[in-house]
C-alpha positions in Angstrom: 102.7 175.7 66.4 103.1 176.4 62.6 99.4 176.4 61.8 96.4 178.1 63.4 94.4 174.9 63.0 97.0 173.0 65.0 97.0 175.7 67.7 93.2 175.5 67.9 93.2 171.8 68.2 95.8 171.9 70.9 93.8 174.4 72.9 90.7 172.2 72.8 92.6 169.2 73.9 94.4 171.1 76.6 91.3 172.7 78.1 89.4 169.5 78.1 92.2 167.6 79.9 92.9 170.4 82.4 89.3 170.6 83.7 90.0 167.7 86.1 93.2 165.9 85.3 93.2 162.2 85.6 95.9 160.3 83.7 94.4 156.9 83.3 97.4 155.2 81.8 99.6 156.2 84.7 98.3 153.8 87.4 100.4 153.2 90.5 101.3 149.7 91.5 98.7 149.2 94.2 98.5 146.6 96.9 96.0 147.6 99.5 93.1 146.2 101.5 90.5 148.2 99.7 91.8 146.9 96.3 91.4 150.2 94.6 93.5 151.8 91.8 91.8 155.2 91.7 89.4 157.5 93.5 87.6 160.9 93.2 86.5 163.5 95.6 83.3 165.3 94.5 81.2 167.7 96.5 78.8 168.5 93.7 75.5 166.7 92.9 74.2 164.2 90.3 76.8 162.7 87.9 76.2 159.2 89.2 77.3 157.5 86.0 80.6 159.4 86.0 81.2 158.6 89.6 80.6 154.9 88.9 83.8 154.7 86.9 85.9 155.0 90.0 86.9 152.4 92.5 86.3 154.8 95.5 84.4 158.1 95.7 84.1 160.6 98.5 80.9 162.6 98.1 78.8 165.1 99.9 76.0 163.0 101.5 73.5 165.8 101.7 73.5 166.1 97.9 72.2 162.5 97.4 69.4 160.2 98.5 69.5 156.6 99.5 68.2 155.7 96.0 71.2 157.5 94.4 73.7 155.4 96.4 71.8 152.2 95.4 72.0 153.3 91.7 75.7 154.1 92.0 76.4 150.6 93.4 74.2 148.9 90.8 76.4 150.6 88.1 79.5 149.5 89.9 79.0 146.7 92.5 82.6 147.0 93.6 82.7 150.7 94.2 83.4 152.1 97.7 81.1 155.1 98.5 82.4 157.3 101.3 80.4 160.2 102.9 82.1 163.5 103.7 82.0 164.4 107.4 83.7 167.5 108.9 84.6 166.7 112.5 86.6 169.8 113.4 84.4 172.5 111.9 80.8 173.2 111.2 79.4 175.3 108.3 76.1 177.2 108.1 74.7 174.9 105.5 74.5 172.0 107.9 71.1 171.2 109.4 72.6 171.0 112.9 74.3 174.4 112.7 71.9 176.0 115.2 72.7 173.3 117.7 76.4 174.3 117.6 76.1 178.0 118.5 77.3 177.5 122.0 80.2 175.3 121.1 81.9 177.4 118.4 85.4 178.4 119.3 86.5 180.4 116.2 86.1 181.0 112.5 87.9 179.7 109.4 88.0 182.7 107.2 89.1 180.8 104.1 86.0 178.6 104.0 83.6 180.7 106.1 83.1 177.8 108.5 83.5 177.6 112.3 85.9 175.7 114.6 84.1 173.6 117.1 84.6 172.3 120.6 85.1 168.7 119.8 84.8 167.4 123.4 81.3 168.8 123.7 78.7 166.1 124.2 76.5 168.0 121.7 79.1 167.7 119.0 79.9 164.1 119.7 76.2 163.1 119.5 75.9 165.0 116.2 78.9 163.3 114.7 77.9 159.8 115.8 74.3 160.3 114.6 75.6 161.5 111.2 77.7 158.3 110.8 74.7 156.2 111.7 72.6 158.1 109.2 75.1 157.7 106.4 75.4 153.9 107.1 71.6 153.6 106.7 71.8 155.4 103.4 74.1 152.8 102.1 77.5 154.5 102.4 80.5 152.2 103.0 82.2 154.7 105.3 83.1 158.2 106.2 85.7 160.7 105.2 86.8 162.7 108.3 87.7 166.2 107.2 89.1 169.1 109.2 91.2 167.0 111.5 93.8 169.7 111.1 91.4 172.2 112.5 91.2 170.3 115.7 95.0 170.4 115.9 95.0 174.1 115.1 92.5 174.7 118.0 94.6 172.6 120.4 92.2 169.6 120.5 94.6 166.8 119.6 93.5 164.5 122.4 89.8 165.2 121.8 89.9 164.5 118.1 91.8 161.2 118.7 89.1 160.1 121.2 86.4 161.1 118.8 87.9 159.0 115.9 88.3 156.1 118.3 84.7 156.4 119.4 83.5 156.4 115.8 85.4 153.2 115.2 84.2 151.6 118.4 80.6 152.2 117.5 81.0 151.3 113.8 83.3 148.4 113.5 82.2 147.5 109.9 82.7 150.9 108.1 85.6 152.4 106.3 87.2 155.4 107.9 89.4 157.7 105.9 91.1 160.7 107.6 92.1 163.9 105.9 95.7 164.8 106.9 96.0 165.3 110.7 99.6 164.2 110.7 100.2 165.3 114.3 97.7 162.7 115.5 97.8 160.0 112.8 100.2 157.8 114.8 97.4 157.6 117.4 94.5 157.3 115.0 96.0 154.8 112.6 94.7 151.7 114.5 91.1 153.0 114.1 91.2 154.1 110.4 91.5 152.5 107.0 93.2 155.2 105.1 94.5 158.8 105.0 94.0 161.5 102.4 97.1 163.6 102.0 95.6 166.8 100.6 98.2 169.3 99.3 100.7 166.5 98.9 102.9 168.0 96.1 101.3 171.5 95.8 99.4 174.0 97.9 96.7 176.4 96.8 97.2 180.1 97.3 93.7 181.6 98.0 94.9 185.1 97.5 96.5 184.5 94.0 94.0 181.7 93.2 96.9 179.5 92.0 98.7 176.3 92.9 102.4 176.3 93.8 104.9 173.5 94.5 106.1 173.1 98.1 109.7 174.3 98.5 112.4 174.6 101.1 111.6 173.8 104.7 107.9 173.2 103.8 109.0 170.6 101.3 111.2 168.9 103.9 108.2 168.7 106.2 106.0 167.3 103.5 108.6 164.6 102.8 108.8 163.7 106.5 105.1 163.3 106.6 105.2 161.1 103.5 107.7 158.8 105.1 105.6 158.6 108.2 102.5 157.7 106.2 104.5 155.1 104.2 105.6 153.4 107.5 102.0 153.5 108.9 100.7 152.2 105.6 102.9 149.1 106.0 102.3 148.7 109.7 98.5 149.1 109.6 97.8 148.2 106.0 96.4 151.7 105.3 95.4 153.1 102.0 97.1 156.5 101.3 95.4 158.8 98.9 96.8 162.1 97.6 95.0 165.1 96.4 96.7 168.0 94.6 95.4 171.2 93.1 97.1 172.0 89.8 97.3 174.7 87.2 98.2 172.6 84.2 98.9 169.1 82.9 102.6 169.2 83.5 102.0 170.0 87.2 99.5 167.1 87.3 102.1 164.7 85.9 104.6 165.7 88.5 102.1 165.2 91.3 101.3 161.8 90.0 104.9 160.8 89.7 105.5 162.0 93.3 102.6 159.8 94.6 103.9 156.8 92.7 107.3 157.2 94.4 105.5 156.2 97.7 103.0 153.9 96.1 100.2 156.3 97.1 97.0 156.7 95.0 96.9 160.2 93.3 94.1 162.5 92.3 94.7 165.9 90.7 92.3 168.7 89.8 92.3 172.4 89.1 88.9 172.8 90.9 89.6 173.9 94.5 85.9 173.5 95.4 85.9 169.9 94.2 82.6 170.4 92.4 83.9 169.0 89.1 84.4 165.4 87.9 86.1 163.7 85.0 
């Protein structure tokens, strides 16, 4: 830049855009049963007015009351409000953590949470009760996180059966699964969508930075993308993508990658997902 003033203005604009990158003019060509063009994942609290700007939001249900969900829907009658629900792990902040002490099978060091015995009647009762509670709060559905953790702990069959049971007992809710590519062929009939977290990039916890997938990892990512594209057409699924980025250029590449498959993208630099545009 030739002038300090221009440099200063550029930095203001850059930092403001980077906080949570959403490029509004770059909409994918969407044709899906949820009729959404955009979404946001937010695990913070409040910010109801900001959330209402999106077609679909995935939020932390323990940070909101029934009245908050009602207000959100009054601001945007068409919004789909989805409750976060971890089905492969449990964290200490959950009110049912004490009930899970005897069914913990390991620890996730990255997130300080615990892998769970999914086949346990204790766990299945907890999960089904959570879904019922969220429905009564006014949520439209659930976002099933940590499906990969079930795969990691050799519980593929168990997690498939749990997702099937959630659907059987809740025919009228939306179910969105986070990743779980090794079981998605089996769970696809019971869900409405998949979130492809780390679609174009992955986050390095040690260096606290996002990197592009490369080499054999990229080949694997592309294979999963084709699989989801086919399942999308077969079961009319909605495919969402979530990438953690370092800058706007990285965000643009992630969005272009998603558009290639007609997936719906979200990019953010906040690995905790506690920020919102």
